[in-house]
C-alpha positions as CSV (number, residue, x, y, z in Angstrom):
1,X,-3.7,-3.7,9.8
2,X,-4.1,0.2,11.6
3,X,-6.5,0.3,13.7
4,X,-7.6,4.1,15.2
5,X,-10.7,3.6,17.7
6,X,-13.0,6.1,18.3
7,X,-14.1,6.3,21.6
8,X,-18.5,5.9,22.2
9,X,-20.0,9.2,21.5
10,X,-23.9,9.5,22.6
11,X,-26.0,12.2,21.3
12,X,-28.0,14.1,24.5
13,X,-30.8,15.6,23.8
14,X,-30.5,19.9,24.2
15,X,-32.9,21.3,25.8
16,X,-34.3,23.3,22.7
17,X,-34.4,26.9,23.2
18,X,-37.4,29.8,24.1
19,X,-38.5,31.1,20.7
20,X,-39.3,34.4,21.2
21,X,-41.8,36.9,19.5
22,X,-39.2,39.2,18.3
23,X,-37.2,36.6,16.5
24,X,-40.7,35.8,14.7
25,X,-41.3,39.3,13.4
26,X,-37.4,39.3,12.3
27,X,-37.8,36.0,10.6
28,X,-41.5,36.5,9.5
29,X,-41.1,36.9,5.7
30,X,-38.8,33.8,5.3
31,X,-42.1,32.1,7.5
32,X,-44.2,33.4,5.3
33,X,-42.4,31.5,2.4
34,X,-42.2,28.3,4.8
35,X,-45.6,28.9,5.0
36,X,-46.5,27.9,0.8
37,X,-45.3,24.5,1.4
38,X,-46.2,23.7,5.0
39,X,-49.7,25.5,5.0
40,X,-50.9,23.8,8.7
41,X,-50.2,23.4,11.7
42,X,-50.5,19.1,11.1
43,X,-48.3,19.2,8.2
44,X,-45.6,21.3,9.7
45,X,-45.9,18.5,13.0
46,X,-45.7,15.7,10.3
47,X,-42.4,16.8,8.6
48,X,-40.7,17.7,12.2
49,X,-41.1,14.2,12.9
50,X,-39.7,12.8,9.5
51,X,-37.1,15.3,10.3
52,X,-36.3,14.1,13.6
53,X,-36.6,10.5,12.2
54,X,-34.4,11.2,9.9
55,X,-31.7,12.4,11.7
56,X,-31.2,9.1,13.5
57,X,-31.0,6.9,10.5
58,X,-27.5,5.0,10.1
59,X,-24.5,7.3,7.8
60,X,-25.0,6.9,4.1
61,X,-22.1,5.7,2.6
62,X,-19.4,7.5,0.5
63,X,-17.3,6.2,-2.2
64,X,-13.6,8.1,-2.5
65,X,-11.7,7.1,-6.1
66,X,-8.7,9.5,-7.4
67,X,-6.7,9.5,-10.7
68,X,-8.8,7.2,-13.0
69,X,-6.4,8.2,-15.6
70,X,-9.2,7.3,-18.4
71,X,-8.8,3.7,-17.0
72,X,-12.8,2.6,-17.9
73,X,-13.0,-0.4,-17.4
74,X,-11.1,-0.5,-14.1
75,X,-13.4,2.2,-13.1
76,X,-16.5,0.5,-13.8
77,X,-15.8,-2.5,-11.8
78,X,-14.6,-1.1,-8.8
79,X,-17.9,1.0,-9.7
80,X,-19.7,-1.8,-9.3
81,X,-18.8,-2.9,-6.7
82,X,-18.5,0.0,-4.3
83,X,-14.9,-1.2,-3.7
84,X,-15.9,-4.7,-2.5
85,X,-18.6,-2.6,-0.2
86,X,-21.5,-5.2,-1.9
87,X,-19.5,-8.3,-2.0
88,X,-19.5,-7.5,2.1
89,X,-22.6,-7.5,2.3
90,X,-23.5,-10.5,0.2
91,X,-21.0,-12.3,2.7
92,X,-22.7,-10.8,5.7
93,X,-26.3,-12.0,4.9
94,X,-25.6,-15.8,3.0
95,X,-21.5,-16.1,4.7
96,X,-22.9,-19.1,6.4
97,X,-25.5,-20.9,4.1
98,X,-23.8,-20.4,0.5
99,X,-20.7,-21.8,-0.8
100,X,-17.7,-19.2,-1.7
101,X,-18.5,-19.9,-5.6
102,X,-22.1,-19.3,-5.0
103,X,-21.6,-15.7,-3.6
104,X,-19.0,-14.9,-6.2
105,X,-21.7,-16.0,-9.0
106,X,-24.1,-13.5,-7.2
107,X,-21.8,-10.6,-6.3
108,X,-21.1,-10.8,-10.6
109,X,-25.0,-10.6,-11.6
110,X,-25.3,-7.9,-8.9
111,X,-22.0,-6.2,-10.6
112,X,-22.7,-7.7,-14.8
113,X,-26.6,-8.7,-14.7
114,X,-27.2,-8.5,-18.7
115,X,-23.7,-10.5,-19.0
116,X,-24.1,-12.9,-16.2
117,X,-28.2,-13.7,-17.3
118,X,-26.4,-14.5,-20.9
119,X,-24.4,-17.1,-19.9
120,X,-26.8,-18.4,-17.7
121,X,-28.9,-18.9,-20.1
122,X,-26.6,-21.0,-21.8
123,X,-25.7,-23.3,-19.1
124,X,-28.5,-23.6,-16.5
125,X,-31.1,-26.2,-17.3
126,X,-33.3,-25.2,-15.0
127,X,-34.0,-21.4,-15.0
128,X,-37.3,-21.2,-13.3
129,X,-35.5,-22.5,-10.0
130,X,-32.4,-20.3,-10.7
131,X,-34.7,-17.3,-10.9
132,X,-36.5,-18.4,-7.5
133,X,-33.9,-18.7,-5.7
134,X,-31.5,-15.9,-7.2
135,X,-34.6,-13.4,-6.8
136,X,-35.2,-14.2,-3.4
137,X,-31.2,-13.6,-2.4
138,X,-31.6,-10.0,-4.6
139,X,-34.5,-9.0,-2.3
140,X,-32.6,-10.0,0.9
141,X,-29.2,-7.4,-0.5
142,X,-31.9,-5.0,-1.5
143,X,-33.2,-5.2,1.8
144,X,-30.0,-4.5,3.4
145,X,-28.7,-1.7,1.7
146,X,-31.8,0.2,1.7
147,X,-32.0,0.0,5.5
148,X,-30.6,3.0,5.3
149,X,-32.5,5.3,3.8
150,X,-36.3,6.5,4.4
151,X,-39.3,4.8,2.0
152,X,-39.0,7.9,0.3
153,X,-35.6,8.1,-0.5
154,X,-35.6,4.6,-2.2
155,X,-38.8,5.3,-3.7
156,X,-37.2,8.1,-5.7
157,X,-34.4,5.4,-6.8
158,X,-36.7,2.7,-7.9
159,X,-36.6,2.4,-11.9
160,X,-40.4,3.6,-12.9
161,X,-41.5,0.2,-14.8
162,X,-40.6,-1.5,-11.7
163,X,-41.5,0.4,-9.1
164,X,-44.5,-0.7,-7.3
165,X,-43.0,-4.4,-7.6
166,X,-39.6,-3.4,-6.0
167,X,-41.4,-1.6,-3.3
168,X,-43.5,-4.2,-2.1
169,X,-41.1,-7.2,-2.4
170,X,-38.4,-5.0,0.4
171,X,-41.6,-4.0,2.3
172,X,-43.2,-7.4,2.3
173,X,-41.6,-10.3,4.0
174,X,-42.0,-14.2,2.9
175,X,-42.1,-14.8,6.8
176,X,-46.0,-13.7,7.0
177,X,-47.9,-15.8,6.8
178,X,-50.6,-13.6,5.8
179,X,-48.4,-12.4,3.0
180,X,-46.9,-15.6,2.0
181,X,-49.0,-16.2,-0.9
182,X,-48.7,-12.6,-2.0
183,X,-45.0,-12.7,-1.8
184,X,-45.0,-15.9,-3.9
185,X,-47.3,-15.0,-6.1
186,X,-45.5,-12.1,-7.4
187,X,-42.0,-13.6,-7.4
188,X,-43.1,-16.3,-9.4
189,X,-44.9,-13.8,-11.8
190,X,-41.9,-12.1,-12.7
191,X,-39.3,-15.4,-12.8
192,X,-37.8,-14.9,-16.3
193,X,-38.1,-11.1,-16.5
194,X,-34.8,-10.3,-16.5
195,X,-35.2,-6.9,-17.2
196,X,-36.8,-7.1,-13.5
197,X,-33.6,-9.1,-12.7
198,X,-31.1,-6.5,-14.0
199,X,-33.1,-3.1,-12.4
200,X,-32.9,-5.0,-8.9
201,X,-29.1,-5.2,-9.0
202,X,-28.7,-1.9,-10.2
203,X,-30.8,-0.8,-7.9
204,X,-28.6,-2.7,-5.6
205,X,-25.5,-1.0,-6.8
206,X,-27.2,2.6,-7.0
207,X,-28.6,2.0,-2.7
208,X,-24.8,0.4,-2.0
209,X,-23.5,4.4,-2.2
210,X,-25.0,7.5,-1.4
211,X,-21.8,9.7,-2.7
212,X,-18.8,9.2,-4.8
213,X,-15.9,11.5,-4.6
214,X,-13.7,11.7,-8.2
215,X,-10.5,13.3,-6.3
216,X,-9.3,14.1,-9.7
217,X,-7.9,13.2,-13.0
218,X,-10.5,11.6,-15.1
219,X,-8.6,12.2,-18.6
220,X,-5.3,11.3,-19.1
221,X,-3.4,8.0,-20.6
222,X,-6.2,5.8,-21.1
223,X,-8.5,5.4,-23.8
224,X,-11.7,5.8,-22.0
225,X,-12.0,9.2,-20.2
226,X,-15.4,10.1,-21.8
227,X,-16.9,6.5,-21.1
228,X,-16.2,7.3,-17.6
229,X,-17.8,11.1,-17.9
230,X,-20.5,9.2,-19.7
231,X,-21.4,7.3,-16.6
232,X,-20.5,10.0,-13.6
233,X,-23.5,12.0,-16.2
234,X,-25.8,9.5,-15.0
235,X,-24.6,8.6,-12.0
236,X,-27.3,9.7,-8.6
237,X,-24.7,11.8,-6.8
238,X,-21.1,12.8,-7.5
239,X,-18.6,15.6,-7.4
240,X,-15.1,16.2,-8.4
241,X,-11.9,17.9,-7.0
242,X,-10.4,18.8,-10.4
243,X,-6.9,17.4,-10.9
244,X,-4.1,18.2,-13.2
245,X,-4.7,16.5,-16.1
246,X,-8.9,17.6,-15.8
247,X,-7.5,21.5,-15.8
248,X,-5.8,20.8,-19.2
249,X,-8.6,19.1,-21.1
250,X,-11.1,21.8,-19.6
251,X,-8.1,24.4,-20.8
252,X,-8.6,23.0,-24.2
253,X,-12.3,22.7,-24.3
254,X,-11.7,26.4,-23.6
255,X,-9.9,26.8,-26.4
256,X,-6.3,27.4,-25.2
257,X,-4.2,26.2,-27.7
258,X,-1.2,24.9,-25.7
259,X,-3.4,22.9,-23.9
260,X,-4.4,21.5,-26.8
261,X,-1.4,21.0,-28.5
262,X,-0.3,19.0,-24.7
263,X,-3.7,17.1,-24.9
264,X,-2.5,15.9,-28.3
265,X,0.9,15.2,-27.3
266,X,0.5,13.2,-24.6
267,X,-2.0,11.1,-26.3
268,X,0.8,10.3,-29.1
269,X,3.1,9.3,-26.4
270,X,0.4,6.7,-25.3
271,X,-0.8,5.7,-28.5
272,X,-4.2,6.8,-27.2
273,X,-6.4,8.4,-29.6
274,X,-9.7,6.7,-28.8
275,X,-10.5,9.7,-26.2
276,X,-9.8,12.1,-29.1
277,X,-10.9,10.1,-31.8
278,X,-13.9,8.0,-30.9
279,X,-15.2,10.1,-28.1
280,X,-14.8,13.9,-29.1
281,X,-14.5,13.1,-32.4
282,X,-11.5,15.6,-32.8
283,X,-10.5,15.3,-36.8
284,X,-6.1,13.8,-36.8
285,X,-6.2,14.1,-40.8
286,X,-4.9,17.4,-40.8
287,X,-2.3,16.6,-38.5
288,X,-1.1,13.4,-39.5
289,X,-0.8,14.8,-42.7
290,X,1.3,18.0,-41.6
291,X,3.0,15.5,-39.4
292,X,4.1,13.0,-42.0
293,X,4.7,16.0,-44.9
294,X,6.7,18.3,-42.3
295,X,8.4,14.9,-40.8
296,X,9.1,12.4,-43.9
297,X,12.8,11.6,-43.8
298,X,13.2,11.7,-40.0
299,X,13.0,8.6,-37.6
300,X,11.5,10.6,-34.5
301,X,12.8,7.7,-32.7
302,X,12.3,9.7,-29.2
303,X,9.2,9.8,-30.1
304,X,8.0,6.2,-30.7
305,X,4.9,5.8,-28.3
306,X,4.9,3.9,-24.9
307,X,2.6,0.7,-24.9
308,X,1.4,0.1,-21.6
309,X,-1.0,-2.5,-23.1
310,X,0.3,-4.9,-25.4
311,X,-3.5,-5.7,-26.4
312,X,-3.6,-1.7,-27.9
313,X,-0.1,-1.7,-29.5
314,X,-0.6,-0.3,-33.3
315,X,1.6,-2.0,-35.8
316,X,5.0,-0.4,-37.3
317,X,3.2,1.9,-39.9
318,X,1.4,3.2,-37.0
319,X,3.8,3.7,-35.1
320,X,5.6,5.7,-37.0
321,X,2.8,7.7,-38.1
322,X,1.9,8.5,-34.5
323,X,6.0,9.4,-33.5
324,X,6.0,12.1,-36.5
325,X,2.5,13.2,-34.4
326,X,3.8,13.3,-31.8
327,X,7.1,15.3,-32.7
328,X,4.8,17.9,-34.8
329,X,2.8,18.8,-32.1
330,X,5.6,18.5,-29.5
331,X,7.7,20.9,-31.4
332,X,4.4,23.0,-31.7
333,X,3.5,23.4,-27.3
334,X,7.1,24.3,-27.2
335,X,6.3,27.4,-29.2
336,X,3.2,28.2,-27.9
337,X,3.8,27.7,-24.3
338,X,7.4,30.2,-24.9
339,X,4.5,32.2,-26.2
340,X,2.9,32.5,-23.2
341,X,5.5,32.9,-20.7
342,X,6.8,35.9,-21.7
343,X,2.6,37.4,-22.3
344,X,2.7,36.7,-18.4
345,X,5.6,37.4,-16.7
346,X,3.7,37.0,-13.6
347,X,4.4,33.7,-13.6
348,X,7.7,33.8,-13.4
349,X,8.4,31.0,-15.8
350,X,10.9,32.6,-18.2
351,X,12.8,29.9,-17.9
352,X,11.2,27.8,-19.2
353,X,12.1,29.6,-23.0
354,X,13.9,26.7,-23.7
355,X,13.8,27.3,-27.3
356,X,15.8,30.5,-27.7
357,X,19.0,28.6,-25.9
358,X,19.6,25.8,-28.5
359,X,22.3,26.1,-30.4
360,X,21.5,24.6,-33.7
361,X,25.3,24.4,-34.8
362,X,26.6,22.8,-32.1
363,X,23.2,20.9,-31.4
364,X,23.0,21.9,-27.6
365,X,20.9,23.8,-25.3
366,X,21.1,25.3,-21.8
367,X,18.9,24.4,-19.0
368,X,19.8,26.8,-15.5
369,X,22.9,27.7,-17.0
370,X,24.6,24.5,-17.9
371,X,25.0,23.4,-21.4
372,X,23.8,20.1,-22.7
373,X,23.9,18.1,-26.2
374,X,20.5,17.3,-27.9
375,X,19.5,14.1,-28.5
376,X,17.4,15.6,-31.5
377,X,18.3,18.7,-33.1
378,X,15.8,17.7,-36.7
379,X,13.9,21.5,-36.3
380,X,12.6,22.3,-40.1
381,X,10.2,24.2,-38.3
382,X,12.2,26.4,-35.9
383,X,13.1,29.8,-37.2
384,X,16.7,30.4,-35.0
385,X,15.7,34.2,-34.9
386,X,12.5,33.5,-34.0
387,X,11.8,30.7,-32.2
388,X,8.9,30.5,-30.7
389,X,7.0,32.1,-34.2
390,X,4.9,29.1,-35.3
391,X,4.8,28.6,-39.4
392,X,2.0,29.3,-41.8
393,X,1.8,25.2,-41.9
394,X,1.6,24.8,-38.0
395,X,-0.4,28.2,-37.4
396,X,-3.9,27.1,-39.8
397,X,-3.6,23.4,-37.9
398,X,-3.5,24.2,-34.5
399,X,-6.5,26.7,-35.9
400,X,-8.2,24.3,-37.0
401,X,-7.7,21.7,-34.1
402,X,-9.4,24.6,-31.9
403,X,-12.2,24.7,-34.1
404,X,-13.1,20.6,-33.5
405,X,-12.1,20.9,-29.8
406,X,-15.1,24.3,-30.1
407,X,-17.4,22.5,-31.7
408,X,-17.0,19.2,-29.7
409,X,-20.8,18.9,-28.5
410,X,-20.0,15.5,-26.2
411,X,-16.7,17.2,-24.8
412,X,-18.2,21.0,-24.4
413,X,-21.3,18.7,-22.3
414,X,-18.7,16.9,-20.3
415,X,-17.0,19.8,-19.0
416,X,-20.2,21.1,-18.3
417,X,-20.7,18.3,-15.9
418,X,-17.0,18.8,-15.2
419,X,-17.9,22.6,-13.9
420,X,-21.4,21.9,-12.1
421,X,-20.1,18.8,-9.5
422,X,-16.6,20.2,-9.5
423,X,-14.5,22.5,-7.5
424,X,-10.8,23.4,-6.1
425,X,-11.6,21.6,-3.0
426,X,-14.4,20.0,-1.3
427,X,-15.8,19.8,2.4
428,X,-17.7,16.7,3.1
429,X,-18.9,15.0,6.7
430,X,-15.3,16.8,8.4
431,X,-12.9,15.8,5.2
432,X,-10.8,18.3,3.4
433,X,-11.0,16.8,-0.2
434,X,-8.5,18.5,-3.4
435,X,-6.5,16.1,-5.3
436,X,-2.2,17.3,-4.9
437,X,-1.1,20.2,-3.0
438,X,-1.5,22.9,-0.7
439,X,1.1,24.9,-1.2
440,X,3.0,25.6,1.6
441,X,6.6,27.2,2.7
442,X,9.7,25.3,4.5
443,X,8.2,26.4,7.9
444,X,4.6,24.9,7.8
445,X,3.0,28.3,7.0
446,X,0.7,28.4,3.9
447,X,2.2,30.1,1.0
448,X,1.3,33.4,-0.5
449,X,0.7,32.9,-4.4
450,X,0.1,35.9,-6.8
451,X,-2.7,35.3,-9.2
452,X,-4.4,37.6,-11.8
453,X,-2.6,40.4,-9.1
454,X,-3.8,39.0,-5.9
455,X,-1.7,37.4,-3.3
456,X,-3.7,34.5,-1.5
457,X,-2.7,31.1,-0.1
458,X,-4.8,28.4,1.5
459,X,-8.5,28.6,0.9
460,X,-8.4,32.0,-0.8
461,X,-5.8,30.4,-3.4
462,X,-7.6,27.7,-3.6
463,X,-11.3,29.6,-4.2
464,X,-9.1,32.1,-6.4
465,X,-8.0,29.8,-8.9
466,X,-12.0,28.4,-9.1
467,X,-13.0,31.8,-10.1
468,X,-10.5,32.1,-12.7
469,X,-11.5,28.6,-13.7
470,X,-15.0,29.4,-14.0
471,X,-13.9,32.9,-15.6
472,X,-13.1,31.2,-18.4
473,X,-16.2,29.7,-19.4
474,X,-17.8,32.9,-18.8
475,X,-19.5,34.2,-22.0
476,X,-21.2,37.3,-21.0
477,X,-18.3,38.2,-18.9
478,X,-15.5,40.2,-20.3
479,X,-13.3,39.0,-23.3
480,X,-9.7,40.0,-22.1
481,X,-10.2,39.1,-18.9
482,X,-11.8,35.6,-19.9
483,X,-9.0,35.4,-22.3
484,X,-6.5,35.4,-19.1
485,X,-8.7,33.1,-17.7
486,X,-7.8,30.8,-20.3
487,X,-4.5,31.2,-20.2
488,X,-4.0,30.5,-17.1
489,X,-5.3,26.9,-17.5
490,X,-1.8,26.5,-18.4
491,X,-0.1,28.1,-15.5
492,X,-2.5,25.5,-13.1
493,X,-1.2,22.4,-15.3
494,X,2.5,22.9,-15.0
495,X,3.3,26.9,-12.8
496,X,5.7,25.9,-10.0
497,X,2.8,27.1,-7.3
498,X,0.1,25.8,-8.9
499,X,-2.0,23.8,-6.4
500,X,-2.8,20.9,-9.0
501,X,1.0,20.5,-9.8
502,X,3.3,22.2,-6.8
503,X,6.6,21.0,-7.6
504,X,9.7,23.6,-9.4
505,X,8.9,22.9,-13.0
506,X,7.9,20.6,-15.7
507,X,10.3,19.0,-17.4
508,X,9.0,17.9,-20.3
509,X,11.5,19.6,-22.8
510,X,14.4,17.5,-20.9
511,X,13.0,14.4,-21.0
512,X,12.9,14.4,-25.0
513,X,15.8,15.8,-25.6
514,X,18.7,15.8,-22.8
515,X,20.5,12.1,-21.9
516,X,21.4,13.7,-18.8
517,X,18.7,12.5,-16.0
518,X,19.9,15.4,-13.5
519,X,18.2,17.6,-15.8
520,X,14.9,15.6,-15.4
521,X,14.2,16.3,-11.5
522,X,10.4,17.6,-11.1
523,X,11.7,19.0,-7.0
524,X,8.0,18.6,-5.2
525,X,6.5,21.7,-2.7
526,X,6.5,21.4,0.9
527,X,3.7,20.3,1.3
528,X,4.6,17.3,-0.5
529,X,7.3,16.7,2.7
530,X,5.4,18.6,5.5
531,X,2.2,16.7,5.2
532,X,3.2,13.7,7.0
533,X,3.3,16.3,10.3
534,X,0.1,15.8,12.2
535,X,0.1,19.2,13.4
536,X,0.1,20.5,9.9
537,X,-2.8,18.5,8.8
538,X,-4.4,20.3,11.1
539,X,-3.3,23.3,10.3
540,X,-4.4,22.9,6.5
541,X,-7.9,21.9,8.3
542,X,-8.7,25.1,10.6
543,X,-7.2,27.6,7.3
544,X,-10.1,25.5,4.8
545,X,-12.4,25.5,8.6
546,X,-13.0,21.8,8.7
547,X,-14.4,20.9,12.2
548,X,-15.0,17.8,14.0
549,X,-12.9,15.7,16.4
550,X,-12.4,13.0,13.5
551,X,-11.4,15.1,10.8
552,X,-9.5,13.8,7.9
553,X,-7.5,15.5,4.5
554,X,-8.3,13.3,1.6
555,X,-5.7,13.5,-1.6
556,X,-5.0,11.9,-5.0
557,X,-2.4,12.8,-7.2
558,X,1.3,11.2,-6.1
559,X,1.1,7.0,-6.8
560,X,1.8,5.2,-3.2
561,X,4.8,3.0,-3.7
562,X,3.1,0.5,-1.7
563,X,6.0,-2.1,-2.8
564,X,8.8,0.4,-0.9
565,X,6.9,-0.1,1.9
566,X,5.0,3.6,1.8
567,X,2.1,3.5,3.8
568,X,-1.0,5.4,1.8
569,X,-2.1,6.9,5.8
570,X,-0.3,9.8,7.2
571,X,0.0,12.1,9.9
572,X,-1.1,10.0,12.8
573,X,-4.5,9.0,10.5
574,X,-5.5,12.7,9.5
575,X,-4.2,12.4,6.1
576,X,-4.7,9.3,3.5
577,X,-3.5,9.7,-0.2
578,X,-5.4,7.5,-2.3
579,X,-4.2,7.8,-5.7
580,X,-5.9,4.8,-7.7
581,X,-3.4,3.9,-9.2
582,X,-5.8,3.1,-12.4
583,X,-3.4,3.9,-14.9
584,X,-1.3,0.5,-16.0
585,X,1.9,2.4,-16.4
586,X,2.0,3.0,-12.3
587,X,1.6,-0.6,-11.9
588,X,5.1,-1.5,-11.4
589,X,5.8,1.8,-10.0
590,X,3.4,1.1,-7.2
591,X,3.4,-2.7,-7.2
592,X,-0.3,-2.9,-6.9
593,X,-3.5,-0.8,-8.7
594,X,-3.8,2.0,-5.8
595,X,-6.4,2.7,-3.3
596,X,-9.7,3.6,-2.8
597,X,-11.9,4.2,0.4
598,X,-15.6,3.5,1.7
599,X,-16.8,5.7,4.1
600,X,-19.5,3.8,6.6
601,X,-21.5,4.8,8.9
602,X,-19.4,2.5,10.7
603,X,-15.7,4.2,10.1
604,X,-13.2,4.1,7.5
605,X,-12.1,1.5,5.2
606,X,-9.1,1.9,2.8
607,X,-9.3,-0.3,-0.2
608,X,-5.5,-1.5,-1.8
609,X,-6.4,-3.0,-5.2
610,X,-4.7,-5.5,-7.0
611,X,-4.3,-5.2,-11.0
612,X,-7.3,-5.3,-13.1
613,X,-7.8,-7.7,-15.3
614,X,-10.8,-7.6,-17.4
615,X,-14.5,-7.2,-17.5
616,X,-14.7,-10.1,-19.9
617,X,-12.8,-12.7,-17.2
618,X,-14.9,-10.4,-14.2
619,X,-17.6,-12.1,-15.8
620,X,-16.7,-15.0,-17.3
621,X,-15.6,-16.6,-14.0
622,X,-16.3,-14.3,-11.3
623,X,-12.5,-12.8,-11.3
624,X,-13.1,-9.8,-9.0
625,X,-10.3,-7.3,-8.6
626,X,-8.1,-8.8,-5.1
627,X,-8.8,-6.2,-3.0
628,X,-7.3,-5.9,0.8
629,X,-9.2,-3.5,3.8
630,X,-7.0,-1.9,5.7
631,X,-9.1,-0.8,8.3
632,X,-8.7,3.2,9.3
633,X,-11.0,3.8,11.9
634,X,-13.8,2.5,13.4
635,X,-16.1,4.2,14.8
636,X,-17.0,3.8,18.6
637,X,-20.8,4.2,17.7
638,X,-22.6,3.8,14.8
639,X,-22.5,7.3,13.1
640,X,-25.9,8.7,12.3
641,X,-27.1,11.3,9.4
642,X,-27.0,13.3,12.8
643,X,-23.3,13.1,12.6
644,X,-23.2,14.6,8.9
645,X,-23.3,17.8,7.2
646,X,-26.6,16.6,6.1
647,X,-27.9,16.3,9.6
648,X,-26.9,19.9,10.6
649,X,-29.0,21.1,7.6
650,X,-31.9,19.0,8.9
651,X,-31.6,20.6,12.2
652,X,-31.3,23.9,10.6
653,X,-34.9,23.3,8.8
654,X,-36.1,21.4,12.2
655,X,-35.7,25.0,13.6
656,X,-37.3,26.9,10.9
657,X,-40.3,24.5,11.0
658,X,-40.8,24.9,14.8
659,X,-40.6,28.6,14.6
660,X,-43.1,28.1,12.2
661,X,-45.2,26.1,14.5
662,X,-44.7,29.0,17.0
663,X,-46.1,31.1,13.8
664,X,-49.1,29.4,13.5
665,X,-49.7,29.3,17.3
666,X,-49.5,32.9,18.3
667,X,-51.2,34.0,15.4
668,X,-48.3,35.7,13.5
669,X,-49.0,33.5,11.0
670,X,-52.8,31.8,9.6
671,X,-53.8,28.7,8.4
672,X,-55.3,27.8,5.4
């Protein structure tokens, strides 16, 4: 267990500066606008008191997840149990009064109220007693998780149909003799109302976490990325720092044909077409027809899908068809990316134009000046004299696929959510969040990268990249600029200086067609080795304007190999790597199912997860993800809202209101 203790910090009240008439005159226009919301001195005074009080509430809890990779069931469970935060609170409340099984059952009810209540109805012979006991327990848990918030904020979180009843129960105690009968009648009246119990459980889930941070890669090999996006669309407060797989899908949704081909290739590689077909309605019939006709006599052995979950394994006939589609789209991808490299010489990726190095007589190709035999040289659609030219059939296929991506309403709506809530990096409460890396030089300086003619590094690089991503979706922008921005999604996916990739190359072609594993190596950028140095982390945080005595970088992207003894906490606690490891493909490599992070008012807790079994198992047997909590930092004092970014905003609002108050009292503005 790693501890990093922060000495006790005390807030000291500073004398408030005198507000001069000159400063009021300078801000008079703004103050008059503010006066519309607070037209009298009592209203201004009340709001100042309210904001001052909020500053002294405990800091709300933040939840950090990364690299979900489409594993919706595991994501839903971690989200519902707040990485063990809800169970921790239940144990604090009932650890001395309830048995372990009773605690487990109560937690399962909070996580999955509808399904758990159905089981209770089938097996419990005294439902009235169950509801009576359980409602009192839920009310206690709900009071606990709501204690960090104002009544106003809690009220806004309440389900409308039960808002009045829940508010009464939260703020009235059955210990008060004058209210015992009142509270008792409310509970008796709602006994058996499954909808009320469900509403209470969902309210606990909502209040347990104030803000959810996703550090990229919602999409990839798992079957439920679209379901994760549906959940996030309904979630109360979340943000995302885009990952490389998110960018690939965003590029596909913007119409980038190379991204579309790669999205399909990865889906076929892992036999996952659920997100494409069921999630986004992408028509696979033209793809299947083309593949069966073109590769009818090709065994496509090396293109058979990798199946990580035996329950998802297709039958042999389906596997053969997937392998044919896999090879067909891979060849199309290699052609399309070769076209992009020639259109964009500024990317310096001409060495990835490998189709032109194939010797079809000798069945070899050339990589980095070395000649290697190919494991498969059956390419019926490649013209050796013009290897990157699509056949008429391939062109028709990719055009139809592009059309399907562009007209998928659900996909386009989800991408709009990624744009609305997303960015290349985020700074929240002295924590710098980004998915993969900040490109660096060997000496630890920030690497300058040319982006559309501008040399930028660090924060400027991230912001310029984000502008390009948004330009690709700017319908009112210049069409040429928008097309170049659309092309750039591919560089972000696999360009050596992309902050979402930052490796020497993406060796997709070599992994398919060359046995020599030395050609498969993808050398990581300097960031990945330098980030263990606390001084380097400080340098990066300085460049991004991250302030505060206790600041951190929080990353995902690279799985932490816990089975090899790798520690996710680096640089003397200044950097935390929380690749969620949700994807089953990584479990054998890492030995775990990754990490999540909880930041509450008393400090940081890093949660290491064992692989999730199934939702059904969790509901039937109360089986939770086995998690180990590692305390990263414990505060010497309980952090308050005053210590957060929100606190800084509130202090600014208080200063404005105090100026408005003086303006009223000195006659600059008249009360209404």
